[in-house]
C-alpha positions in Angstrom: 26.8 -77.7 112.7 24.9 -75.2 110.5 26.4 -71.8 110.2 24.2 -68.7 110.2 25.6 -65.3 109.3 24.1 -62.4 111.1 24.6 -59.0 109.3 23.4 -56.1 111.4 24.9 -52.8 112.4 23.3 -53.0 115.8 25.6 -54.9 118.3 22.8 -55.8 120.6 20.7 -57.4 117.8 23.7 -59.4 116.7 24.3 -60.6 120.2 20.7 -61.6 120.8 20.4 -63.5 117.5 23.8 -65.2 118.2 22.6 -66.4 121.6 19.4 -67.8 120.3 21.1 -69.6 117.5 23.9 -70.9 119.7 21.3 -72.2 122.2 19.7 -74.1 119.3 22.8 -75.9 118.0 23.7 -73.4 115.3 27.0 -71.8 114.8 26.5 -68.0 114.5 28.8 -65.8 112.6 28.2 -62.1 112.9 29.5 -59.0 111.1 28.3 -55.3 111.5 28.2 -54.4 107.8 27.3 -55.6 104.3 30.9 -55.0 103.1 32.2 -57.3 105.9 29.6 -59.9 105.0 30.9 -59.9 101.4 34.4 -60.4 102.6 33.4 -63.2 104.9 31.6 -64.9 101.9 34.9 -65.0 100.1 36.3 -67.3 102.8 33.3 -69.1 104.1 29.8 -69.6 102.9 27.2 -69.9 105.6 24.2 -72.1 105.4 21.8 -69.2 106.0 21.9 -65.5 106.6 19.9 -63.0 108.7 20.4 -59.6 107.0 19.4 -56.2 108.2 17.8 -54.2 105.4 18.8 -50.7 106.8 22.5 -50.3 107.5 24.6 -47.1 107.0 27.4 -48.3 104.6 25.6 -50.8 102.4 22.0 -51.8 103.0 20.7 -55.4 102.9 19.4 -55.2 99.3 22.8 -53.8 98.0 24.6 -56.5 99.9 22.5 -59.2 98.3 22.9 -57.7 94.9 26.7 -57.6 95.4 26.8 -61.2 96.6 24.7 -62.3 93.5 26.9 -60.3 91.2 30.1 -61.8 92.6 28.5 -65.2 93.0 30.0 -65.5 96.5 
């Protein structure tokens, strides 16, 4: 089953995306912040990611730069 990571600080958005993915045979993984996404990538690399660009602690661009830098 393909894993899709949802990174969004909005709980309702994460839930909605998770439901749509689950109903279409994907395994959704969700976290509320860029930092938590980076931690998750250290343990498990998803097949795809839906990433919010505007988040309070680390925005989506910073998250992608950090993932690229660390080669997670």
